[in-house]
N, C-alpha and C positions, 0 to 999 in steps of 0.2 A: 504494500500499500505505499503511495506516495504521500509526501508532506502536504501537497494540494489534493485534496479530495474531488473525485469526479462523481457526480450524482446524476441519476436519471431518473425522472417520473414518468412512468407509462400508464397512461389512462385510455378511455374508450372515446371521448369526444373533447373537441376543443373547449375549454374553459374549466375542464374538471381538474387539471392541474393546479389550476389556480386556486379554486375554492376548496380542494380537499389538502393541498400541500403548497399552497402560495406562501406560507409564512416559514415555514421549514427552508424553503428553497431560497427566499429573500435573505434569511439568516446565513445560508451558506455563502450565498452571494457576496454579502456583505462582509464576511471573513475571508474572501479571496479564493473561494473554492468554485469548481466549475459546474454548473448545472444545465442540464438539457431537458426538454420537455417533448415528449412522443404521445401522439394520440393514434390509436389504431383504427379509427374510422374518421370521415370527413367531415361529420355534422351536418349532413346534407338534409335531414328531417327537422332540424331545429328552427323551424319557423313557421308561421301561419299564413303568410303573404308571400314571401320570397321562395326560390325553390331552384333546384339544379345547380349549375356550375355558378351562377351569379351569387348565390348563398354561399357555396363552398368558398369560392374567391373571398368573399367578403369575411367569413369566419377565420379564414388564413391571415388576413390582413389584421383582424382584431387580435389574434394569437400573437402576432409579430409585436403589436402594441403592447399587450400585456407582458410579454417577456422583457421588453425594455424597462418597465416599471419595477419589475422584480429583480432585474440583473441576470436574468437567464440568457444563456449564450445562444442557445440554438433551439428552434421549436419546429418540429417535424410533424406534419399531418398526413397520414398515409391515406392513399385513394381508394380504401374500402367504403362502400356506402353505410351510412348510419342505420342501424338495426340489423345489420346482416354480417356483423361479426362472428367468425366461428375459429375454435382452436385448431385449425387446420396445419398439416406440416409446412405449407407454404408460408403461413402467418408466424408460425414459430420460428421458421428460418429466419424471417425479417427481425424478428425481437432479437435472436441471437446475434445478427449483425448489428443492431442499433446498440445493445449492451457491450459486446466486443468493441465495436467502433469507438465507443466513448471511454472505454477502459475503466469501466464502472466499478468503484468500489462499494456504493449504495445503490439499490435499485427500489424504487418505491411504486407500488401498484395497488389494483383492488385485490380484495379478498376472493378467491375462488369460488366460493359457497355462499349460500344465504339468500336473503330477499335482495330485491334491488332490480335494477335495469339490466336486461340480459347481455347488452353489450360489455356492462362493467364486469359482471360474472365471468364471461368469457375472455375479457383482457386479463383477468386474475388468472384464469385457467391457462391461458397461451403462455405467461410468463412463468407460472410455476412449471409447466411442461418444457420450458426452454432452459430453466435453471440448471437442469442436469448437464447441459451441453456446452454452457458458457466457457467453462474452466476445463482445461486439461483434456479435451476431447478434440484434438485437431483436425481430425477427418470430418467432423461435422462442420458444414458451412465452411470449407477450408480456405475460401477466398478472404477471410479475415481470421487475423492470428487469434488463437485461443487464449483466453486470459490464464495467467498462471495461478490465480487464486480467486476462489469464487466470491462474489458480491455478498453483502449483507443484503437481504430482501425486508422490506418493510412493507405492511399492508395497510390500506387507508380503509376505513369503513365506509361502504355505500351509504348513502343517507337512510335508507329504508332498514338497515342494521344496526344504526346507532343506540336504540334502546336497549340492545343485548350484547353490546361490544365491550369487552374487557380490554382495555389498551395496555400494553408492555411500556409504552412511553408517551408522554404528552409534553408537547412543546409549548412554552410561554410564547405567545405571539404578539404580546403588547407593544414590543420595540419596533415591531415591522409591520402592524396592522394597517398602517395608512397606504403602504406599498401594496398589500392585499388587497384592500379596497379598490385602488386605483387599476389594478390589474382585472378586477371584476367590471369595474367600470368601463375598460377598453372593450369588453364582450357586450357592446350596447344591443347587439341582436338577441341577446339571451337575458340580460337582466332588466333591460328597459323595454322589450317588445314581447318576445315569445313566453318566456315565464309568466309575466304578468298577464298576458293574453289567456294562458292556460289556467292561471289561478284565479281569474276573475278580478284583478287589481289593475287593469291596464289604465284606468282612469286615475289612479294615484301617483303615476311615474312623474316625478317634479322636474324644474328646469335646471337649476342652479346646482353646482357640484356638492355645496353643503347639504343640500336637501337632499340630493343623490345618495351622498354618504348616509344620510340617516334611513334612507329608504333601503339600502343594501343592508344594512345593521339590522333592520326591522324584520325584513322578509326572508333574509338569509340568516337569521339568528342562530339556528341550529348548526350550521356550518362556521361560525365564528365565535361563540361564546363557550366559555366552560359550561359544562353539563354535568350531572350527578355521578355518570359512570366515571368520569375523568378524575374526580376528587382524590380518590384512594392513591392513584399513582402519581397525580400532580402533587400531593403531599409527601410522597415517599420520595420522590425525585428532588424536590425543590425546599423541602422543609414546610411545616405547617404555617409558620409565619409569612413566608414567601407566598405559599400557594394561597392563601386566604386573600391576596392582593390581585391575583391574576384574573383578569377579566376574559381574555380573548386566548384559544389555545385550539391545537391540533392533536388528534390522537392517532396513534400508530401502533400495530402489533408487530412484533419480529416473527417472520415466516416460519413456519415448521419444516420448510426446506431451505436449500442453502446451507449456510452455517451460522451459528449463534456465536455472537462476539462475547468474549470475557470482559472483565471489568476493566482491565488496562485499554483494551479496545475500545470499550463503549466510551471513555473519555476522549479519545482520539477521534472516533467517529461521529460523535455527537456533542462537540465542544458548547452547543447552546444549553446543554443540561447542567446549568451551574446557578447559584443563587445571586445572578446579577442579571439585569435586564438585556436581552438580545440587542 
């Protein structure tokens, strides 16, 4: 593992790396580490008025703007149609290429099981299936050099699984919450158009940034603020006095595949897990 960490977030749709892992990504970027986002579908189902390549192009532009706010170095959107992601050998090979090409120390993705969006579960499944091949298997996807050491894999809880989720790690997001909110703001097609239309609150979308900030905090509260299932882990990692003041957080589970970091590695891999604000 190098001094500079290489982190890759692999999700299903553009805007998911931001809402699920925007804070940890911004924290790594602020510390000088390298972060890349990959979504395995193009998000072409994500609107009620736009469609086709026009929507895909718009979502890619929004993704690149979000990356700028977070300090993410690369943002790849694969040309797989939204809603059609399957854990096929072809997709698995592309995930292996992405992880190896980034020389990843840490891979963040969705849980492969449980409730939630089918694309999210399948993103988790394809990463899980790829995990055994990314390191020390040079004959698999031989055009990209095999890694010498397996990355650490972290799992993000799909929104539908949050109530039953028991995280191994909870990241204090307070110091980077503005960057995460601006990254969400960059995805206007989702945060100010499609999701409000789906949820019946399109009429409530405001005009100014100050109002939009409060709008995101209100309607995406469960993705942003500390919730009850996070508190035991937050207290264990940061201490009760510090944890009591944390408002915004992101939870993660260490996957049961790949490898588990020891205590010394945890301090190197997750330097934001300290009693000082990110």
